[in-house]
MARTI-397153 format. One record per residue: x, y, z of N, C-alpha, C in turn; residue in three letters. Coordinates in steps of 0.05 Angstrom, whole numbers, plus 5000, padded with zeros to 4 digits. Example, Ala and Ser with C-alpha at 12.3 -4.5 7.8 and 13.67 -1.06 7.14 Angstrom:
REM residues 2
n.px;n.py;n.pz;ca.px;ca.py;ca.pz;c.px;c.py;c.pz;code
5264;4886;5156;5246;4910;5156;5264;4934;5156;Ala
5257;4955;5142;5273;4979;5143;5258;5001;5157;Ser
END
This chain:
REM residues 78
n.px;n.py;n.pz;ca.px;ca.py;ca.pz;c.px;c.py;c.pz;code
9236;7655;7449;9225;7642;7469;9235;7610;7459;Unk
9242;7591;7474;9251;7565;7472;9224;7547;7477;Unk
9220;7524;7460;9200;7508;7462;9191;7499;7491;Unk
9211;7490;7509;9205;7482;7534;9199;7508;7554;Unk
9210;7530;7548;9200;7549;7562;9167;7557;7562;Unk
9161;7553;7536;9133;7556;7527;9118;7532;7543;Unk
9127;7510;7539;9112;7489;7556;9112;7493;7587;Unk
9135;7502;7597;9134;7510;7627;9115;7530;7636;Unk
9108;7553;7617;9092;7571;7623;9066;7562;7620;Unk
9060;7549;7597;9029;7539;7593;9024;7521;7612;Unk
9042;7509;7629;9033;7487;7650;9025;7501;7676;Unk
9028;7530;7676;9022;7545;7702;8990;7545;7703;Unk
8974;7537;7724;8949;7535;7724;8934;7564;7725;Unk
8951;7586;7728;8938;7615;7725;8934;7619;7698;Unk
8943;7608;7680;8942;7614;7648;8923;7595;7637;Unk
8905;7613;7625;8883;7599;7608;8894;7588;7579;Unk
8900;7564;7577;8915;7556;7550;8892;7561;7528;Unk
8865;7559;7533;8846;7562;7514;8844;7589;7498;Unk
8844;7607;7517;8843;7635;7509;8871;7646;7496;Unk
8894;7630;7503;8919;7634;7490;8920;7621;7462;Unk
8906;7598;7462;8904;7585;7433;8888;7600;7413;Unk
8865;7614;7428;8847;7628;7404;8865;7651;7398;Unk
8879;7660;7413;8893;7687;7404;8915;7679;7383;Unk
8930;7656;7393;8949;7644;7372;8939;7637;7344;Unk
8917;7623;7340;8904;7614;7318;8880;7624;7315;Unk
8874;7647;7308;8847;7659;7309;8829;7651;7286;Unk
8839;7638;7264;8825;7627;7245;8819;7597;7245;Unk
8832;7586;7268;8825;7555;7271;8803;7551;7289;Unk
8782;7537;7283;8757;7528;7296;8776;7510;7320;Unk
8792;7499;7318;8798;7479;7335;8827;7491;7351;Unk
8826;7509;7358;8852;7523;7366;8862;7510;7391;Unk
8847;7505;7409;8857;7486;7435;8866;7468;7431;Unk
8854;7447;7414;8864;7422;7408;8889;7424;7394;Unk
8892;7442;7371;8917;7446;7357;8941;7453;7376;Unk
8938;7470;7396;8959;7478;7411;8965;7453;7434;Unk
8942;7440;7443;8953;7415;7459;8963;7391;7446;Unk
8957;7392;7419;8968;7368;7407;9005;7374;7400;Unk
9005;7400;7395;9033;7406;7395;9044;7407;7413;Unk
9033;7415;7441;9054;7416;7465;9059;7391;7472;Unk
9039;7367;7468;9044;7342;7473;9055;7324;7452;Unk
9062;7340;7429;9075;7325;7407;9057;7300;7399;Unk
9034;7299;7399;9015;7280;7390;9020;7275;7358;Unk
9014;7247;7354;9019;7238;7325;8992;7245;7313;Unk
8995;7254;7286;8972;7262;7268;8972;7241;7246;Unk
8953;7233;7240;8951;7212;7214;8965;7190;7223;Unk
8981;7180;7200;8994;7155;7203;9021;7158;7212;Unk
9030;7182;7207;9061;7185;7216;9074;7207;7221;Unk
9060;7235;7217;9067;7254;7221;9068;7266;7258;Unk
9085;7276;7269;9079;7283;7293;9075;7315;7293;Unk
9057;7322;7311;9051;7357;7314;9076;7368;7334;Unk
9088;7385;7324;9107;7398;7342;9104;7425;7339;Unk
9112;7442;7360;9116;7470;7356;9132;7482;7340;Unk
9124;7497;7321;9151;7509;7301;9159;7536;7312;Unk
9173;7545;7301;9185;7573;7302;9158;7596;7302;Unk
9142;7587;7282;9118;7607;7279;9103;7604;7304;Unk
9098;7582;7312;9082;7579;7340;9095;7591;7363;Unk
9119;7587;7366;9133;7601;7387;9128;7634;7384;Unk
9135;7643;7360;9133;7669;7358;9101;7680;7365;Unk
9086;7670;7357;9056;7676;7360;9050;7673;7391;Unk
9061;7651;7405;9060;7652;7432;9071;7670;7443;Unk
9095;7677;7439;9107;7701;7452;9094;7731;7448;Unk
9081;7729;7425;9067;7758;7421;9044;7754;7439;Unk
9027;7738;7441;9007;7734;7458;9011;7740;7486;Unk
9033;7728;7495;9041;7724;7522;9053;7758;7529;Unk
9067;7771;7513;9079;7796;7516;9056;7814;7518;Unk
9033;7813;7504;9011;7831;7502;8998;7826;7530;Unk
8998;7801;7538;8987;7796;7567;8998;7814;7589;Unk
9027;7809;7585;9049;7817;7604;9043;7853;7604;Unk
9041;7863;7584;9042;7892;7582;9015;7903;7593;Unk
8993;7891;7589;8968;7892;7602;8963;7894;7631;Unk
8984;7875;7640;8986;7872;7671;9001;7893;7681;Unk
9024;7902;7667;9042;7917;7674;9029;7944;7673;Unk
9011;7953;7657;9000;7976;7651;8981;7985;7675;Unk
8972;7962;7687;8955;7965;7707;8968;7966;7737;Unk
8993;7968;7736;9008;7965;7761;9002;7990;7779;Unk
9010;7991;7804;9000;8012;7821;9022;8032;7820;Unk
9012;8056;7817;9033;8079;7812;9042;8089;7843;Unk
9072;8092;7838;9084;8097;7863;9093;8127;7867;Unk
END
């Protein structure tokens, strides 16, 4: 998954970014803020900019795949 792909997916109103962030960063008290800062590439402190890294993209892919699998498992049987 590419960074822009993730940004496009998470901009969809159907997806709850807060719940996705909680699953991506389960030990982070401020998971939603962390994800939003990385999505917006906000500056942190004096000079560092928060960006999505490869590990963030992998975590997001795993969370979204789990969601997709759960949806597909409930598909109507033909």
